[in-house]
C-alpha positions in Angstrom: 121.0 117.5 78.5 123.6 117.8 81.3 126.5 116.4 79.2 124.4 113.7 77.4 123.9 114.7 73.8 120.5 113.7 72.6 121.7 112.6 69.2 124.5 110.4 70.4 123.2 108.4 73.3 124.9 105.2 72.1 128.3 106.9 72.0 127.8 108.6 75.4 126.9 105.2 76.9 130.0 103.5 75.4 132.2 106.2 76.7 130.8 106.2 80.2 131.0 102.4 80.5 134.5 102.0 79.2 135.6 104.5 81.8 134.4 102.1 84.5 136.4 99.0 83.4 140.0 98.8 84.6 142.7 97.2 82.4 143.1 94.5 85.0 139.4 93.6 84.8 139.8 93.4 81.0 142.8 91.2 81.3 145.3 93.9 80.2 148.4 95.2 81.9 147.8 98.5 83.6 150.7 100.1 81.8 151.6 102.6 84.5 150.2 106.1 84.6 147.1 106.5 82.4 145.6 109.8 81.2 142.0 108.5 81.2 140.1 106.3 83.7 139.2 102.9 82.5 140.0 101.5 79.1 141.3 103.4 76.1 139.2 103.4 72.9 141.8 101.3 71.0 141.8 98.8 73.9 138.0 98.4 73.7 138.2 98.0 69.9 141.0 95.4 70.1 139.2 93.3 72.7 135.9 93.5 70.8 137.5 92.5 67.5 136.7 95.7 65.6 139.0 98.4 64.2 139.9 101.4 66.3 138.6 103.7 63.6 135.2 102.0 63.6 134.9 102.1 67.4 135.8 105.8 67.3 133.0 106.4 64.8 130.6 104.6 67.2 131.6 106.8 70.1 131.4 110.0 68.1 128.0 109.2 66.6 129.2 108.8 63.0 127.9 105.2 62.9 124.8 104.6 64.9 123.7 101.1 63.6 126.3 98.5 64.6 125.3 94.9 64.2 124.1 92.7 67.1 127.3 90.8 67.0 129.4 94.0 67.5 127.1 95.1 70.3 127.4 91.8 72.1 131.2 91.9 71.7 131.2 95.4 73.2 128.9 94.3 76.0 131.3 91.5 76.8 134.4 93.8 76.9 132.5 96.4 79.0 131.4 93.8 81.5 127.7 94.6 81.0 125.1 92.4 82.7 122.0 91.2 80.9 120.0 94.3 81.7 122.8 96.6 80.6 123.3 94.6 77.4 119.6 94.9 76.4 119.9 98.7 77.2 122.9 98.9 74.8 121.0 97.2 72.1 118.1 99.5 72.6 120.3 102.6 72.2 121.5 101.3 68.9 118.0 100.8 67.4 117.0 103.3 64.7 115.6 106.5 66.0 111.8 106.5 65.8 111.4 110.0 64.2 107.6 109.8 64.3 107.4 108.7 67.9 104.2 110.1 69.4 104.4 112.5 72.2 103.6 110.9 75.5 100.3 111.8 77.1 100.0 112.8 80.7 100.0 109.8 83.1 96.6 109.2 84.5 95.3 106.6 87.0 92.1 104.9 85.9 89.2 105.0 88.4 89.4 101.2 88.9 92.9 101.6 90.2 91.8 104.2 92.7 89.2 101.7 93.9 91.8 99.0 94.1 94.0 101.1 96.2 91.2 102.0 98.6 90.4 98.3 99.0 93.9 97.2 99.8 94.8 96.6 103.5 98.5 97.4 103.1 100.3 100.6 102.1 100.0 100.9 98.3 100.5 103.6 95.7 100.7 104.1 92.0 104.0 105.2 90.5 104.8 106.7 87.1 107.8 106.1 84.9 109.7 109.0 86.5 108.8 107.7 90.0 106.1 110.3 90.5 103.4 109.2 93.0 100.2 109.4 91.1 97.8 107.9 93.6 98.0 106.4 97.1 95.8 104.9 99.7 95.4 106.4 103.2 97.6 103.7 104.7 100.5 104.6 102.4 100.4 108.3 103.4 100.2 107.3 107.1 103.2 105.0 106.5 105.1 107.9 104.9 104.1 111.4 103.8 106.6 111.0 101.0 104.1 108.6 99.4 101.5 111.3 99.0 100.3 112.2 95.5 102.6 114.7 93.9 105.7 113.5 95.6 108.6 112.0 93.6 110.3 109.0 95.0 113.7 109.7 93.5 113.7 113.4 94.6 112.7 112.3 98.1 115.4 109.7 98.4 118.1 112.1 97.2 117.0 115.3 98.9 114.8 114.5 101.9 117.0 114.2 105.1 114.5 111.7 106.7 114.8 109.4 103.7 118.6 109.4 104.1 118.4 108.9 107.8 116.1 105.9 107.8 117.6 103.9 104.9 119.9 101.3 106.4 122.0 101.4 103.2 121.2 104.8 101.6 124.1 104.7 99.1 123.0 101.3 97.7 119.3 102.5 97.5 120.2 105.7 95.7 122.4 103.8 93.2 119.6 101.3 92.5 116.9 104.0 92.1 119.0 106.1 89.7 119.8 103.0 87.6 116.1 102.0 87.6 115.2 105.6 86.6 117.7 105.4 83.7 116.1 102.0 82.6 112.6 103.3 83.0 113.1 106.3 80.7 115.2 104.3 78.2 116.0 106.4 75.1 113.4 109.0 75.9 115.6 111.3 78.0 114.3 114.2 76.1 110.8 113.7 77.5 109.9 117.0 79.2 109.2 115.4 82.6 112.5 113.6 82.5 114.4 116.7 81.5 112.8 118.7 84.3 113.6 116.1 87.0 117.1 115.4 85.8 117.8 119.1 85.7 116.5 119.7 89.2 118.4 116.8 90.7 121.6 117.6 88.8 121.6 121.1 90.4 120.6 119.9 93.9 122.6 116.6 94.3 126.2 115.9 93.5 125.6 112.2 94.1 122.9 112.2 91.4 125.3 113.9 89.0 127.9 111.2 89.6 125.5 108.3 89.2 123.7 109.7 86.2 127.0 110.2 84.4 127.8 106.5 85.0 124.7 105.5 83.0 124.0 102.5 85.1 120.7 100.7 84.4 119.0 98.6 87.0 115.9 96.6 87.5 114.0 97.6 90.7 111.0 95.4 91.1 110.9 94.4 94.7 112.9 93.8 97.8 112.8 94.1 101.6 113.2 97.0 104.0 113.2 97.9 107.7 111.2 100.9 108.8 111.5 102.7 112.1 108.0 104.2 112.5 107.7 106.6 115.5 104.2 105.4 116.4 104.1 101.7 115.7 107.8 100.9 116.0 110.1 98.7 113.8 108.6 97.1 110.7 110.2 94.4 108.6 108.4 94.7 105.2 108.5 93.4 101.6 108.1 95.7 98.6 106.6 94.5 95.3 106.2 96.6 92.1 103.6 95.3 89.7 102.9 96.7 86.2 99.3 97.9 85.7 98.1 99.8 82.6 101.6 101.2 81.9 102.0 102.3 85.5 103.4 100.6 88.6 101.4 99.4 91.6 103.8 99.4 94.6 102.9 97.4 97.7 104.4 97.2 101.1 103.5 94.2 103.2 104.6 92.0 106.1 104.8 88.3 106.6 101.5 86.9 107.8 101.3 86.5 111.5 104.4 88.5 112.2 104.8 91.3 114.7 105.2 93.7 111.7 101.8 92.5 110.3 100.2 93.3 113.7 101.8 96.7 113.7 100.6 97.5 110.2 97.1 96.5 111.3 97.4 99.0 114.2 98.5 101.7 111.8 95.5 100.9 109.6 93.2 101.3 112.6 94.7 104.6 113.5 94.3 105.7 109.9 90.7 104.7 109.6 89.9 106.5 112.9 91.8 109.8 113.0 93.8 110.0 116.1 95.7 113.0 117.6 98.5 110.7 118.3 99.3 110.1 114.6 102.1 112.4 113.5 102.2 114.3 110.3 105.6 113.0 109.2 106.2 109.4 110.1 109.7 108.2 109.6 110.1 105.6 106.9 112.5 104.0 104.5 111.7 103.2 100.9 
């Protein structure tokens, strides 16, 4: 799948990550001109305390069950954070040959009722960042939160998303890393294959970030939205796990000008107004 062999995800991850660590970061002399970016295989092996031949077997998929101690040593050499270290360990777990096929993601009726009752923009997101359900205030906040949209596709390919993210590059890197973490070792899932294929063709930036194999946690944060009807909004974003899905909420500090503007948007949404545009500008 786009340069990532399904049978050797551990080796592909090790190779990608060592290419991102400079000799200086690892405490080694640069040694002048180098043919490969990052660390050489033998350098990783030396620093991790394993033989060069054993490390070569790991990268080439000839040994897929290294010990926890070896994995922790490799994580240290490759400067992995805790999220990345856990991801490395997960890739080394025995393949679950009898893993059941994932069923289609469906939103239970009670979650639709919950969304309708919320007084803030809210939607339900699947593991591949597909919007599965949304309340009216969410779609008034941004048409890219409508059911059927994909948050990662919108962020990478929609010009409005790029224009209204204060730090688009950081947001994209975080989203791609969060997508990688969300799908874990199930990169052969049909929905994941479809989305990665589409984005790999359409976005050079996605190809670069996907090749890095970063993993990130994207649970919440803050954002600034320039809405053409109600003006600037300073909002918080929370992602809450519910029934294997994610409930995503945008909300403002109580009593703030942004809270008042969100209330105005809610009033416009509950009473259709010709002044409400079809495509409000928003960030993620």
